[in-house]
N, C-alpha and C positions, 0 to 999 in steps of 0.2 A: 564417456565410452560409447562408440557407434558401432553398428554392425549394418552391412548392406545385404538385405534379404535377397533380391534379385535386381534386375537392371533398372526397375521402376520404384522399390520400395526399400526404405532405410529404417532402423530402429536405433534409438539412442537411450541412454540412462545417465543419470548424474547424480552426485550428492551435493547438498549445499549446507553451508555453515553461515548463520547469520550472528551479528553481533549488533547489541543495542544498548541503549543509554537511557534511563529515567532520571529527571529530575522534576519534581513535582511539589510545590508547597502551596499552602494558603496562609491568611493571617494568623491562625490559631495552631497550626501544625506545619513543622519543618521536616522535610525527609532528606536524608542524605542520598548524594547521587550513587546510583547502583547500576551494575552493567551485567549482562547475561549474554552467553552463548546458547543458540538453539541448533539442531541440526534437522534435516530434512531429506527429501529427495525428490527428483522429477524425472520423467519418463516421457518420450515422444516418438512419434512416427512421420514419416515424409513420403509422399507419394508423386512421382512424376506420371501425371494422368496422360498429358499429352507434352510434347516438345514445347508448348507455349504454357501450359496450365500444371501449377503444381499444388497440392493440397497438404496441409499438416495438423496434427492434432498432439496436444500434449497436456501434461498434468504436473502440477507442482503440489508437493504435500502441504499441509498445515504445520506451522512453527509455533512452538510453544515457550515463550520467555518466563521466568521467574525471578524476579527482584526481591532483594531483602537488605536490610540496612538498621543504621540508627535512626530514631526520629525524637523530636522535642515539641512538648507542649509549650505555645507561647502566649503571655499575656498581651493582648494586642496593644494595649494603650501604650506601654514602655518597652515593649519587646523583652520582657522578663522570662527566662526559661523556668517555668513551674513544674516539669516532669519531663523525664527521657525514658526512651524505652526501645524497642525493636518494632520493625513494620515488615510485611511481605506483601507482595502484589503481583498478580500474572499479566501477561499480555500475549494474545494470540493474534498471528497474522494468518489469513484465510487459506484454505486451498483453493487453487486456480484450474479451472478447466478452459483450454484454449483450443479453438478450430479456426484456422486460417487458410488464406488462399491468395496465389499471385497469377498474374496474367502478364505474359509478355507480349505487349501490343505491337512493337517492333523491335528491330536490332538495338535501337537506344533506350526505349520507354518500356517500364513495367510498372504496372498497378497492383496494390495490395489491398487486402481487407481481413477483420479479424474480429471474432466474437468470443467473448469470455464469460464464464460464470464465476463469480467469487462467493466462496461458502461462509458468509458473514453470520448467517443465522446461529451457527455454533457459538458465538459470542453473544450470551444472552444477558451475563451480568460481570461484572469485576468485583470480586470479593478482596477488600482490603483489610488486612490483619494486624492490627495494632495491641501492643502489650507494654503498659507502662508499670508493670510490676503489681498489679493487683488482677492478673488472670488476663489471658487472651481474648480480644472482642473482634467480631468481624463487623465490617461495614459495607454491605452491599451496594453497588452502583449499577443500577438498572440499564442495560443497554437496549435490549429488545431489537436489536439489529436484524434486517431481511437480507436475504441474499441481494448480490449486486450484479446487474449485466453491464458489460463494458463493450462497445462497438468501435471499431477504429478504420480508418480509411487512410490510404496514403499512395504515393507514386516517387518514382524516381527517373530522371531523364539525363542522358549523357549530352553534354554541352559539345555540340560540332564533333570534330575529331579529336578532341582533347581528352586527357586522362582526369576531367572534372566530371562529378556528376551531382546535379540538382536534386534534392530531396523534400519532400513536404508532407505533412500529415495532420490528421484531425482526429482525436477520440472523444467519445461521450460516454459517461458513466452514471448510472442511477444512483438513487440515494439509499443508503442502508438503512435510513432512519426518517421518517416524515412526521413523526409524533413528536410535537415540540415540549411535550412534559416529560419525555425520556432524553432529551438532548442535555448533554451534561458540559459544564465550562471546561472541563479536563480534556474533552476529546469531542468537538462538536463536528458533524458530519453533513454533507449534502450532496447534492448533483455536482459533477466534475466535468469540464470542458477543458481539454488541452489542445494548443496549437503549435505546431513545430516546423521549423523550415532548417535545412542545413547542405552542406557542401562536403562531398568525398572526393579526395584526391587519392589515385592509385598509383603506387611506386611498383618496382619489380618485386619485392619481396614484403611489402606492408601496404597498409592504408591508412590515411589520416582524414579523420572525421572532425568537423566542425559544425555544430548546431546551436539553435536557440530554440527554447520552448518557453511558453506562457501558460500557466496553469490556472484557471478560475475554478476554486473548490467550493464555490456557490455562498449563498447567503442562508444563515440558520437562525431561527428565533428559539431562544431558551425560555422554558416556562416551567419551572419545576416547582412542586409543592410540598411543604414539609412543617409539620406542627402548626397547621393552619395558614402558613405565610407562603407566598408565591415570589420565586425569583424570575425575574423576566429581563431577558437582555438579547440584543440583536448580536449576530456574530458573522464575520466573512473573513475569506482567506483567498489570497493571490499568491501566485508563485512564480519566478522566472528563473531559468537556467540557461 
């Protein structure tokens, strides 16, 4: 839903519904796949500073998922089930504040930039609840995440006098966690670099977008300590779409 305040400013408000699945197992614990819906909102404003410059600011609320289902204790050597019960676990996606701008260099070329703040510090722990019939026990996973900054740059250029537009962009995101003692095998996180390129075809009543994105989620080292033992493991992630 949007409303134009005057010739240069407009405001918009929207609702968001997020669907998520969890499927996490270890050599000793199996968790049934669980799904969850979470609801939130977003609000934004757009300002036409000049005919060539536009500024925007938007906010997306935090989303909280809660998963639950059946769980089984497994004897690692022969996969024998030695206990059954219930589990529960939360998942948070952070609130995001975005400030963006665009500049129309010419009739065919526009450049864009964006700065975002992600409120990851709200997620300090994940509390996994397990109940195998002897009373519920909570198992905390330390996150100790820090807030994240995201910087994006991009542009688009109309190809000749055609209805095709070439688009390209790059973004960098700081790591929410630099302490390898708090890196967890279930959710290793690091710096992110994203590179994208695409083409857009304008039709009379619609637009066709084709794009390719390569995402480098960084390299993370895990060094957790428990009962005088240390788990050390390298981790890295790449993604293309």
